[in-house]
N, C-alpha and C positions, 0 to 999 in steps of 0.2 A: 503494499501499497503506498511506502514512504519512498519507493521508487514510482513508480505511479502520480502519485506530487507534484515530483522531482519534475520530470514532464512535463505534467503542466505546467507548475509555474516558468521552464528555462525554455520552453515549447517557443523560437520566435512566432506562429503564427495565432494562440491561443489559446491550442485548439486539447476539449475535452483529454483525457485520458484515452478512453477506446477510438474517437473518430484518430490522434496521434498512428495506434498502434493500426487504426484502419489502411491511414494513410500509407504508411511509412514504413511498417512490414506482413503486414496482412496479403494487398493488392503486390504487394513486392514476389513475394512466397510465394504466390498464383495461393494463395488461401481464400476462394475464394467463400464457399461456406464458412469461416471462424468469425467467430464475438463474439464478445462479452457476453451480451444484453440473450433472450430466446425471441426478445419479438423480432431483433433487426435477424433472426434464420429460424428455415421453418424448422418444423419442429417435429417433421413428421419423421425428418432422419435421426432423430435422435433416437439413439439404444435405450431400454430403454431397464432404471434401479430400482432393485430387487434386497433387501436381508433377510435372511436367514433367522426363524424366530424357533432354533431348539428342532421343526420340529420340519418344516413345509418355507418355499423359497416368498417373502410378501413381496410387491408392486412399493413403490413407493410411489407413484409419477413422477411425471417430467415436475421439480418443487421448482421453484422460482429462486435466491441466495442474496443475502444480507448483503457474504462479505465482498463484496466488488471492490479492487480490483482485487483482493487477497487470493483469490475463486474464484472459479463461472466463470472460463474462458471454455469454451464449447468449442468442439470442433474434431475431426479424424483424423485416426492414425496415419491413413494418407499425405494428409495438409496438417502434419506435424512433422510429417517427420522432411516434411520440407526444411519447418523452423531450423531441428538437430542439422542435416547436411547442411545450412548455411555456416550452421555454429563451427560442428565438425574443420568446413573452408574458412574459415576466421573470418565472418564478415561476406561472404562472397556465396550468391546462388546466383547460378548460369555466368550471364556480363552483373549483375547486378552488388552494389552494393550492402548492407545494413547492414555493419555496422565496420568499425574501423580493427586490423590485426590484432591491435595495441589495447582498442577495446578489450577485444575476448579473448585477451591473455592477461586483463590488467580481473577480464571476470569468474577467471581463472585457474588463480592469485592467493591463498587465502589470506583471509584483510588479517586477523585480527587470535592470530595462532595461539597464545597465551588463555583464550577467556575461551576458541573455536575451530581446535587444528582438522575442522574440516569444513569449513564452509566458506568456500567464498565471495563473489558478484552474485542471490537470486540460485544458483551451481555450482555443486553439490563436495567435493569430495571421496569416495567410496573403497570398497573391492569387493571382487568376482574371483574367485578359485587366486585368489592370490595378483588380478589384477587391475593394478590405477583404475577409475573410471567414475569422468563427471558426470552429475545428472540433477532432476527434479523430478517433484514425487509430486500428487496432488489427494486429492479424494475431498470429497461429501458424502453427503446418505445416498445412497444405493451405488457407489463406487468409487473406483480408485482407480491410480493413474499413472506411471510413470515413464519417463526419458533415461534413456542408459548412455554413452559413448567411450567402449575406450584409444586414448590417443593411439597408441602402438601400437592399434591393429584397425585405426581408419575399420571401425564397424563398431552401429550404434540399434541403439532394439527401442522400442515401444510397448508399448501396455497399458494399453484402454478398457477396464474391465464393466462390467455394468452391476458389477456386490463390493456390499457389504465390509468397508478392512478394517469399520472395527467393530468388536465384541460388544455384547451388555454391557454398558453402566461408564465404557469408559472414552466416552465420545465427550 
């Protein structure tokens, strides 16, 4: 939310964060069915969120969410892959520059190692099978998302699920 606020305050066009993302991230990355607000998207394309009640899966419905912009980005794995590819290519997507390569490096730099030895800017550092990876995740009622990439192997993975991440009482 703080990063979104800074985007709104500092962008020369005084765009809202959602409009800034649309103009400067989603459109250039061919993320045509991506947005922060359900009103801007075709909800017929949404996966139904579910939760497990101990014996059955229960539909949440398509909930609205007041957590913008800390959550609520709606997209598909294919469109999110364009974003991941641009990050893996140091801000480049085809012939378009979304981020300066120095910005990507800064985002992949642990900012306060004494306090949080794994947190960059928006992205966090982790490991899987003893391989260094960078990623970002999210989730809400009935939705769990993961996006990671291995810099040494130049490979990435995106998993979007319509299942509940949290157990009862843990959220």
